[in-house]
C-alpha positions as CSV (number, residue, x, y, z in Angstrom):
1,N,-6.0,25.3,87.0
2,S,-5.4,28.8,85.8
3,F,-2.0,27.9,84.4
4,L,-3.6,25.1,82.3
5,C,-6.3,27.6,81.1
6,Q,-3.8,30.2,80.0
7,T,-1.8,27.5,78.1
8,T,-4.9,26.2,76.3
9,V,-5.9,29.7,75.3
10,R,-2.5,30.5,73.8
11,A,-2.5,27.3,71.9
12,H,-5.8,28.2,70.3
13,E,-4.8,31.6,69.5
14,K,-1.7,30.2,67.7
15,T,-3.8,27.7,65.7
16,N,-6.3,30.6,64.6
17,A,-3.6,32.7,63.7
18,Q,-2.1,30.3,61.3
19,M,-5.4,29.5,59.7
20,L,-6.7,33.1,59.3
21,P,-5.5,35.5,56.5
22,S,-2.7,37.8,57.3
23,S,-5.1,40.8,57.4
24,T,-7.2,39.3,60.2
25,S,-4.3,37.6,62.2
26,S,-2.9,38.6,65.3
27,S,0.3,40.6,65.6
28,R,2.1,37.4,66.4
29,P,4.4,36.2,63.5
30,L,3.5,33.0,61.7
31,P,6.1,30.2,61.4
32,S,8.3,30.6,58.5
33,C,6.9,28.3,55.6
34,P,8.0,28.9,52.0
35,V,4.9,29.7,49.9
36,P,5.4,28.4,46.3
37,T,4.8,31.2,43.7
38,T,3.3,30.5,40.2
39,S,6.7,30.5,38.4
40,T,8.0,27.9,41.1
41,S,5.0,25.8,40.6
42,K,5.5,25.7,37.0
43,K,9.2,24.7,37.4
44,I,8.4,21.8,39.7
45,L,5.7,20.5,37.2
46,E,8.0,20.9,34.3
47,K,10.7,18.9,36.2
48,K,8.2,16.2,36.8
49,R,7.0,16.0,33.4
50,R,10.5,15.8,32.1
51,K,11.4,12.9,34.4
52,T,8.2,11.0,33.4
53,Y,8.7,11.7,29.7
54,K,12.4,10.6,29.8
55,K,11.4,7.4,31.4
56,S,8.7,6.5,28.8
57,K,10.3,7.7,25.6
58,N,13.9,7.7,26.5
59,V,14.7,10.8,24.2
60,P,18.2,12.2,24.7
61,R,18.4,15.8,25.7
62,T,20.6,18.0,23.8
63,S,20.6,20.8,26.3
64,S,19.3,21.6,29.8
65,S,16.7,24.2,28.6
66,Q,15.4,22.2,25.6
67,Q,11.9,20.5,26.1
68,E,11.4,17.0,24.9
69,G,8.7,15.4,22.8
70,Y,5.8,17.3,20.9
71,L,4.7,20.4,22.5
72,P,2.4,23.1,20.9
73,G,4.6,25.2,18.7
74,T,7.8,22.9,19.0
75,M,9.2,20.1,16.9
76,L,11.6,17.5,17.4
77,S,14.6,17.3,15.0
78,A,15.0,14.6,12.4
79,E,17.7,13.1,14.5
80,Q,15.6,13.0,17.5
81,I,12.7,11.5,15.7
82,L,14.7,8.6,14.5
83,E,15.9,8.1,18.0
84,V,12.3,7.6,19.5
85,P,11.7,3.9,19.7
86,I,8.5,2.6,18.0
87,D,6.1,1.0,20.3
88,R,4.7,-2.1,18.2
89,R,2.2,-2.7,20.9
90,A,0.3,0.4,20.0
91,F,-0.6,-1.2,16.5
92,K,-3.5,-3.6,16.4
93,P,-2.5,-7.2,15.2
94,T,-3.7,-8.4,11.9
95,S,-6.2,-10.6,13.8
96,E,-8.1,-7.6,15.0
97,E,-8.1,-5.6,11.8
98,C,-8.3,-8.2,9.0
99,P,-11.9,-9.7,8.3
100,F,-10.3,-12.8,7.1
101,C,-8.4,-13.5,10.3
102,V,-10.6,-12.1,13.1
103,N,-12.4,-15.6,13.4
104,A,-9.4,-17.8,12.4
105,V,-8.1,-20.4,14.7
106,V,-5.0,-19.5,16.8
107,K,-2.0,-21.3,15.3
108,E,0.9,-23.1,17.3
109,N,3.0,-19.9,17.2
110,G,0.1,-17.8,18.7
111,S,-0.8,-16.0,15.5
112,K,-4.2,-15.8,13.9
113,C,-3.1,-14.4,10.6
114,I,-3.9,-16.7,7.7
115,G,-2.1,-14.6,5.1
116,V,-5.0,-13.9,2.8
117,C,-4.7,-10.1,3.1
118,R,-0.9,-10.3,2.5
119,N,-1.4,-11.7,-0.9
120,P,-1.9,-8.9,-3.5
121,Q,-3.6,-11.2,-5.8
122,N,-6.5,-11.7,-3.5
123,V,-8.6,-9.2,-5.2
124,P,-11.9,-9.1,-7.2
125,G,-12.1,-9.5,-10.9
126,P,-10.8,-6.8,-13.3
127,L,-13.1,-3.9,-14.4
128,F,-12.7,-4.8,-17.9
129,F,-13.2,-8.3,-19.3
130,P,-14.2,-10.1,-22.6
131,H,-17.7,-9.5,-23.8
132,Q,-19.6,-11.0,-26.8
133,M,-20.4,-7.4,-28.1
134,Q,-16.6,-6.5,-28.4
135,T,-15.0,-6.9,-31.8
136,C,-11.5,-8.3,-32.2
137,R,-10.0,-4.8,-32.4
138,D,-11.9,-3.9,-29.3
139,A,-10.3,-6.7,-27.3
140,V,-6.8,-5.5,-28.5
141,E,-7.6,-1.9,-27.7
142,I,-9.0,-2.7,-24.1
143,Q,-5.7,-4.5,-23.2
144,L,-3.6,-1.7,-24.3
145,E,-5.5,0.9,-22.6
146,A,-5.5,-1.1,-19.5
147,M,-1.7,-1.4,-19.5
148,K,-1.4,2.4,-20.2
149,D,-2.7,2.9,-16.7
150,K,-1.8,-0.5,-15.2
151,N,-2.2,0.6,-11.5
152,N,-5.7,2.1,-11.9
153,P,-7.8,1.3,-9.7
154,R,-5.2,-0.8,-8.0
155,T,-1.7,-2.3,-8.4
156,D,-1.2,-4.3,-11.7
157,H,-4.9,-4.1,-12.6
158,G,-3.7,-3.8,-16.2
159,V,-2.0,-7.2,-16.0
160,Q,-5.1,-8.7,-14.4
161,V,-6.9,-7.5,-17.7
162,M,-4.2,-9.2,-20.0
163,W,-4.7,-12.4,-17.9
164,E,-8.4,-12.1,-18.2
165,Y,-8.3,-11.9,-22.1
166,S,-5.7,-14.6,-22.4
167,V,-7.6,-17.6,-23.8
168,E,-5.1,-20.1,-22.3
169,S,-4.9,-18.5,-18.8
170,G,-5.0,-21.1,-16.1
171,N,-4.2,-24.0,-18.4
172,M,-1.8,-26.7,-17.4
173,D,-0.4,-27.4,-20.7
174,R,2.5,-25.3,-22.0
175,S,1.7,-22.2,-24.1
176,R,3.3,-20.0,-26.7
177,Y,1.5,-16.9,-25.6
178,F,4.6,-15.0,-25.3
179,G,6.2,-16.7,-28.4
180,F,8.5,-18.9,-26.3
181,S,7.2,-21.9,-24.4
182,S,6.0,-21.2,-20.9
183,D,3.3,-22.1,-18.5
184,M,0.1,-20.1,-17.9
185,Y,-1.4,-21.8,-15.0
186,H,-0.5,-19.2,-12.3
187,F,-1.3,-15.7,-12.4
188,D,2.0,-14.9,-10.2
189,H,4.1,-16.5,-12.9
190,F,2.1,-14.6,-15.7
191,L,2.6,-11.3,-13.8
192,G,6.3,-11.4,-13.9
193,K,6.6,-12.6,-17.5
194,C,4.1,-10.1,-18.6
195,L,5.9,-7.0,-17.1
196,V,9.2,-8.2,-18.6
197,N,8.1,-9.3,-22.2
198,F,5.5,-6.5,-22.7
199,E,7.4,-3.8,-21.0
200,A,6.4,-1.5,-24.0
201,F,2.9,-1.8,-22.9
202,V,3.4,-0.5,-19.4
203,F,2.4,3.2,-19.1
204,N,2.5,3.4,-22.8
205,A,2.1,7.0,-24.3
206,K,-0.2,5.8,-27.0
207,H,-1.1,2.8,-29.3
208,E,-2.4,2.4,-32.8
209,I,-4.3,-0.5,-34.4
210,V,-2.9,-0.6,-37.9
211,D,-4.5,-3.6,-39.6
212,E,-6.5,-6.8,-39.2
213,I,-5.6,-10.0,-41.0
214,S,-7.4,-13.3,-41.4
215,M,-5.0,-16.1,-41.1
216,K,-5.1,-19.4,-43.0
217,D,-6.2,-21.4,-40.1
218,G,-9.0,-19.1,-39.4
219,R,-7.5,-17.2,-36.6
220,T,-7.2,-13.3,-36.8
221,L,-3.9,-11.3,-36.5
222,V,-4.2,-7.7,-35.2
223,K,-1.1,-5.5,-36.0
224,A,-0.5,-2.7,-33.4
225,I,2.0,0.0,-32.9
226,V,2.8,0.8,-29.3
227,T,4.7,4.0,-28.2
228,D,6.2,3.4,-24.8
229,K,6.7,5.8,-21.9
230,V,9.8,7.2,-23.3
231,G,8.5,7.6,-26.9
232,N,10.0,4.6,-28.7
233,D,7.9,2.7,-31.1
234,S,7.5,-1.0,-31.1
235,F,5.4,-3.4,-33.3
236,W,3.3,-6.2,-32.1
237,G,1.1,-8.9,-33.5
238,F,-2.0,-10.1,-31.6
239,V,-3.2,-13.6,-32.7
240,M,-6.8,-13.6,-31.7
241,V,-9.4,-16.3,-31.4
242,K,-13.0,-16.7,-30.4
243,R,-13.6,-18.7,-27.3
244,T,-15.5,-21.8,-27.8
245,F,-16.4,-22.7,-24.2
246,S,-16.5,-21.5,-20.5
247,K,-17.9,-18.1,-19.3
248,Y,-16.4,-16.2,-22.3
249,K,-17.8,-18.5,-24.9
250,G,-18.1,-16.4,-28.1
251,C,-15.7,-13.7,-26.9
252,W,-12.5,-12.6,-28.6
253,Q,-9.4,-13.4,-26.6
254,S,-5.6,-13.3,-27.2
255,L,-3.9,-16.6,-28.1
256,R,-0.4,-15.1,-29.0
257,I,1.1,-11.5,-28.4
258,L,4.2,-11.6,-30.6
259,P,6.9,-8.7,-31.0
260,C,7.7,-7.8,-34.6
261,D,10.2,-5.4,-36.3
262,E,9.5,-2.3,-38.1
263,N,8.7,-4.5,-41.4
264,W,6.3,-6.7,-39.4
265,D,8.6,-9.7,-39.4
266,S,9.7,-11.8,-36.4
267,K,11.0,-15.3,-35.8
268,Y,7.7,-16.3,-34.7
269,I,5.4,-14.9,-37.5
270,D,5.4,-13.1,-40.6
271,A,2.8,-10.4,-39.7
272,N,2.5,-9.2,-43.3
273,T,0.8,-12.4,-44.5
274,G,-0.1,-14.0,-41.0
275,D,2.1,-17.2,-41.7
276,P,3.5,-18.8,-38.6
277,K,7.3,-19.5,-38.8
278,M,7.6,-21.8,-35.8
279,P,5.5,-25.0,-34.9
280,G,2.9,-24.4,-32.3
281,I,2.7,-20.6,-33.1
């Protein structure tokens, strides 16, 4: 019994010596156990962080001491940024962002996008439009001013103003609006032809209304000089009419916009007299 008691006492003393601080422990030495210092803990945590980051981002390391990813006060090089894969799953799909698609029916391919927001023509009407209080000169001036800053307040807003002031816009019949025969029933078609044939209007430096002539058939010809963005002058004849129906009834709109030379002559019209040179002009 005395041997068992001595063994139990020694076991308790050993346990208490390990739990108590070194200042209050017995003279018996503690078992050798490495105590991690602050620098060692930081190295261990840093090593774990690097392994985790390398698995998730897969960024190649250029040196053993270089830290990867964004850290305060550090930055990845351009080459490293390009090597970081983009996780598309972090972006919300169109069906969650677009108000047109959020309540749409899921299609066979699993998408809810109906493509409305992807069409740049799905926008409200232009800020400038025909009005009965506008004169014939006002209608021409507004169109040229809109094309001067055609992307304000949105892309191709100036072309939208030109479309709104065209008396034949949306018609199924062929038109001589540009001088040559073309369709005017779709804005997308008009957009391309307008930017090509009226290139001088796009971001024009200035424009001047020179004269206004009454044509023999009752139409009005407005002569304008447009200085393009590089400083070259071009001469134009706007054949204007008053709308006789629809929401713009009684408003001045463009029937033809024809290029002329410096003598106000072209293959379409004699802008000095207002006499057409081709049938349908």
